[in-house]
C-alpha positions in Angstrom: -23.8 5.9 20.3 -21.5 7.7 17.9 -21.8 7.0 14.2 -18.6 8.1 12.4 -18.3 8.6 8.6 -14.7 8.1 7.5 -13.8 9.4 4.0 -10.8 8.1 2.0 -11.5 7.4 -1.7 -8.0 6.9 -3.2 -5.3 5.9 -3.9 -5.1 2.2 -3.1 -1.8 2.7 -1.2 -3.3 5.4 1.0 -6.5 3.5 1.5 -4.5 0.5 2.5 -2.7 2.6 5.2 -6.1 3.4 6.6 -6.9 -0.2 7.4 -4.8 -0.7 10.5 -5.9 2.7 11.7 -9.5 1.7 11.4 -8.9 -1.5 13.3 -7.1 0.4 16.1 -9.7 3.0 16.5 -12.7 0.7 16.1 -11.3 -1.7 18.7 -10.9 1.0 21.3 -14.5 2.3 20.8 -16.6 -0.9 20.4 -19.8 1.1 21.3 -19.4 3.3 18.3 -20.0 2.5 14.6 -17.6 3.5 11.9 -18.5 3.6 8.2 -15.7 4.0 5.6 -16.6 5.7 2.3 -14.1 4.5 -0.3 -14.0 3.3 -3.9 -16.0 0.1 -4.6 -12.8 -1.7 -5.7 -11.3 -1.1 -2.3 -14.3 -2.1 -0.2 -12.8 -5.7 0.4 -10.2 -4.0 2.6 -12.9 -3.1 5.1 -15.6 -5.7 4.7 -15.8 -7.9 7.8 -12.8 -6.1 9.2 -14.4 -5.7 12.7 -18.0 -5.9 13.8 -18.3 -2.1 14.1 -16.7 -1.1 10.8 -18.9 -0.9 7.6 -18.3 0.3 4.1 -20.1 2.7 1.7 -18.7 1.8 -1.8 -18.4 4.7 -4.2 -18.1 4.4 -8.0 -16.2 7.6 -8.9 -15.8 6.5 -12.5 -19.5 6.3 -13.4 -22.4 6.6 -11.0 -20.6 9.0 -8.6 -18.7 11.0 -11.2 -19.1 14.7 -11.9 -21.5 17.2 -10.3 -24.5 14.8 -10.4 -22.4 12.0 -9.0 -21.3 14.3 -6.1 -24.9 15.1 -5.4 -25.6 11.3 -5.2 -22.8 10.8 -2.8 -24.1 13.5 -0.5 -27.6 12.1 -0.7 -26.2 8.7 0.1 -24.9 9.8 3.5 -26.9 12.8 4.5 -29.7 11.1 6.4 -27.9 8.0 7.8 -27.7 9.5 11.3 -23.9 10.2 11.3 -22.7 12.2 14.3 -19.1 12.6 13.3 -17.1 12.9 10.0 -13.4 12.1 9.7 -12.2 13.3 6.3 -9.0 11.4 5.7 -8.7 12.6 2.1 -9.2 16.4 2.0 -9.9 16.8 -1.7 -12.8 18.7 -3.4 -15.2 15.7 -3.3 -14.6 14.9 0.3 -14.8 18.6 1.3 -18.2 19.0 -0.3 -19.4 15.9 1.6 -18.0 17.0 5.0 -19.4 20.6 4.5 -22.9 19.1 3.8 -22.6 16.9 6.9 -21.5 19.8 9.0 -24.7 21.6 8.1 -26.6 18.8 9.7 -24.8 19.2 13.0 -22.1 16.6 12.6 -18.7 17.2 14.3 -16.2 17.3 11.4 -12.4 17.1 11.3 -10.1 16.6 8.3 -6.6 15.3 7.9 -3.5 17.6 7.9 -1.5 16.2 5.0 1.5 18.4 5.8 1.6 19.6 2.2 3.9 22.5 2.9 6.3 20.3 4.9 6.5 17.8 2.0 7.1 20.5 -0.5 9.8 22.0 1.8 11.5 18.6 1.9 11.4 18.4 -1.9 12.9 21.9 -2.1 15.7 21.4 0.4 16.4 17.7 -0.1 16.8 17.4 3.7 15.4 13.9 4.5 17.2 12.9 7.7 14.2 13.8 9.8 11.3 11.8 8.5 7.9 13.6 8.3 4.9 12.1 10.1 3.8 8.8 8.7 0.4 8.8 7.0 -1.0 6.4 9.6 -0.1 9.0 12.3 -1.9 11.7 10.4 -5.0 9.5 10.1 -4.9 8.9 13.9 -4.5 12.6 14.6 -7.7 13.3 12.7 -9.6 10.8 14.9 -7.9 12.3 18.0 -9.2 15.8 17.1 -12.6 14.3 16.4 -12.7 12.9 19.9 -11.5 9.3 19.3 -7.8 9.2 20.4 -6.3 5.7 20.0 -2.9 3.9 19.7 -2.0 1.6 16.9 -2.4 -2.1 17.8 -0.8 -5.2 16.3 -2.5 -6.0 13.1 -2.7 -8.7 10.4 -5.4 -8.6 7.7 -6.2 -12.3 8.1 -6.7 -11.9 11.9 -10.2 -10.9 10.8 -10.9 -13.1 7.8 -10.7 -16.9 7.1 -7.4 -17.7 5.3 -8.7 -20.1 2.7 -5.7 -21.1 0.6 -7.9 -23.5 -1.5 -9.0 -20.6 -3.7 -5.4 -20.4 -5.0 -5.4 -24.1 -6.0 -4.6 -24.6 -9.7 -2.8 -21.2 -10.0 0.1 -21.6 -7.6 2.4 -24.6 -7.3 3.3 -26.5 -4.2 5.7 -24.5 -2.0 9.0 -26.3 -1.8 11.3 -23.4 -2.0 11.2 -19.6 -1.1 8.5 -17.6 -2.7 9.3 -14.0 -3.8 6.7 -11.6 -5.0 7.8 -8.9 -7.4 5.7 -5.9 -8.2 7.9 -4.1 -10.8 5.6 -1.3 -11.9 4.0 1.9 -10.6 1.8 4.7 -11.8 4.6 7.1 -12.6 7.9 6.6 -14.4 9.8 8.2 -11.6 8.9 5.2 -9.4 9.6 2.4 -11.9 12.8 0.4 -11.8 14.0 -0.3 -15.5 12.4 -3.6 -16.7 15.7 -4.9 -18.0 17.4 -4.4 -14.6 14.4 -6.0 -12.9 14.7 -9.0 -15.3 18.4 -9.3 -14.2 17.2 -9.5 -10.6 14.7 -12.2 -11.5 17.3 -14.2 -13.3 19.7 -14.1 -10.3 17.0 -14.9 -7.7 15.8 -17.9 -9.8 19.4 -19.1 -10.1 19.6 -19.1 -6.3 16.6 -21.5 -6.0 13.5 -19.2 -5.6 10.1 -19.1 -7.2 9.1 -15.7 -8.5 5.5 -14.4 -8.5 4.9 -11.5 -10.8 2.3 -9.0 -9.3 0.5 -6.5 -11.4 -2.5 -5.6 -13.5 -3.6 -6.7 -16.9 -1.6 -3.9 -18.5 1.6 -5.6 -17.3 0.8 -9.1 -18.7 2.7 -8.8 -22.0 6.0 -8.1 -20.2 5.3 -10.7 -17.5 4.5 -13.3 -20.2 7.9 -12.7 -21.8 9.7 -13.2 -18.4 7.7 -16.4 -17.8 8.5 -17.7 -21.2 12.2 -17.7 -20.3 11.5 -19.4 -16.9 8.3 -21.4 -17.3 8.7 -23.5 -14.1 10.1 -20.8 -11.8 7.9 -17.7 -12.7 4.2 -17.5 -11.9 2.4 -14.7 -13.7 -0.5 -13.4 -11.7 -1.3 -10.3 -13.7 -5.0 -9.6 -13.6 -5.9 -13.0 -12.1 -7.0 -11.9 -8.7 -9.3 -9.5 -7.0 -8.0 -7.5 -4.0 -8.7 -10.0 -1.3 -7.2 -13.0 -3.2 -4.1 -10.9 -3.9 -3.7 -10.3 -0.2 -4.1 -14.0 0.4 -1.3 -14.7 -2.2 0.9 -12.0 -0.7 0.5 -13.6 2.8 2.2 -16.7 1.4 5.3 -14.9 0.2 8.6 -14.9 2.0 9.5 -11.4 0.8 8.1 -8.9 -1.7 10.1 -6.6 -4.0 8.0 -3.5 -4.7 8.3 0.0 -6.0 6.8 2.9 -3.9 3.4 1.6 -4.9 0.3 -0.1 -3.6 1.8 -3.6 -3.4 4.3 -2.3 -0.7 1.2 -1.4 1.4 -0.8 -4.5 0.6 2.1 -6.7 1.7 2.4 -4.7 4.9 -1.2 -5.5 5.7 -0.3 -9.2 5.9 3.0 -8.6 7.7 5.3 -9.7 4.8 8.7 -8.0 4.6 9.1 -5.7 1.6 12.3 -4.7 -0.2 11.1 -1.4 -1.6 12.9 0.5 -4.4 12.8 4.3 -4.3 13.6 6.8 -7.1 11.9 10.2 -7.4 10.1 9.8 -4.1 11.6 9.1 -0.6 10.6 7.1 2.5 10.9 10.2 4.7 7.9 11.8 3.0 5.6 9.7 5.2 4.4 7.0 2.8 6.7 4.1 3.8 5.0 0.7 4.3 3.3 0.4 7.7 5.5 -1.5 10.1 8.2 -2.2 7.5 11.8 -2.1 8.4 13.4 1.1 7.0 16.6 -0.8 6.4 14.9 -2.7 3.6 14.4 0.4 1.5 16.8 0.6 -1.5 17.8 3.9 -2.9 20.9 5.9 -4.0 21.9 9.3 -2.9 21.6 12.0 -5.5 21.5 15.8 -5.1 18.2 15.9 -7.0 16.4 13.4 -4.7 13.6 13.5 -3.8 12.2 15.5 -6.7 8.5 14.7 -6.2 6.0 13.8 -3.5 4.2 11.3 -5.7 6.8 10.6 -8.5 4.6 12.3 -11.1 7.1 15.0 -12.3 9.3 14.5 -15.3 13.0 14.0 -14.5 14.8 17.3 -14.8 18.0 15.6 -15.8 16.1 13.4 -18.3 18.0 10.1 -17.5 16.0 9.1 -14.3 19.4 8.3 -12.7 17.7 7.5 -9.4 16.5 4.3 -11.0 18.8 3.6 -13.9 22.0 3.9 -11.8 20.7 1.8 -8.9 22.6 -1.5 -8.9 20.7 -4.7 -9.0 23.1 -6.0 -6.4 21.6 -3.7 -3.7 18.2 -5.2 -4.2 19.4 -8.8 -4.2 21.5 -8.3 -1.0 18.4 -7.0 0.9 16.3 -9.9 -0.4 18.9 -12.5 0.5 19.3 -11.1 4.0 15.6 -11.4 4.7 15.5 -15.0 3.3 18.5 -16.0 5.4 16.8 -14.6 8.5 13.6 -16.5 7.7 15.4 -19.7 6.6 18.7 -19.9 8.5 21.2 -22.4 6.8 21.3 -25.6 8.7 24.6 -26.4 10.4 25.3 -30.0 9.6 28.3 -30.2 12.0 27.2 -29.6 15.6 30.8 -29.3 16.7 31.4 -26.2 14.6 
């Protein structure tokens, strides 16, 4: 029986993309055991996923930080009888772990992130031919390790009980469409201007929708202001939920508006359509939401786009035009198209 250590520590979006891959691989090889090493905060993505997938939670902020922390990580996995290692991260920490495991006789393979291809796309701005999606790169690692597999249909709550009772007291009765909005991201080059997002919220509320604001505690002050203006139509969920409950809430949405950020990937895990807004980055770089419709990406053509793989570089033209010049109308049209497809208007006259 093969025992496979799978390493992917961050970020949340990239770890989320590993989830459907783990289900696909583990389902094809039920006789093997797969253990995912990831940050403790992300462990709920893999707990109880399938009977042959387990988790090793890592605290990279404290216990497993620095040289001593790295030694603890290696000690944690060195004598667990692993026969294979799939390094799906390929950073210094994961390299040290896989090298140590290789010394014990493990078969080891690591992800090809296509770094040079991505940098070439940034340099040339040629985006018409998308690069391999991250899920494909994950699968390729398993294939080279000896576990070839094809992606299978996936929904996170196929494997977990969907208990909506835990949301009681926080969310209202659903009597109109629910739209989740995750307006922020780690880097400025991936954030739609808050004043423009507020315009979108106002219009969507006027059309008869309930808005759920998705984010962390650091976003609460802005969310509170938006809710103050629409107390009955805006639900502020900032900092209220852990990862699993956030996925549960997302699964109840009709559509989600997100930046190129983790919420796009989390919504994808529960098969909710996402209208994603792209600025400094680009869907063709391989980080688009898994199984999301590319037509739901919102972006404007600029000669300077894309300027960054991760959106972390300062804007060379200073004005972040990729976001500031993107019309709110483009986002609203995509959202309304999805809502219309989900809830077709009733034809009251059968003769028409």
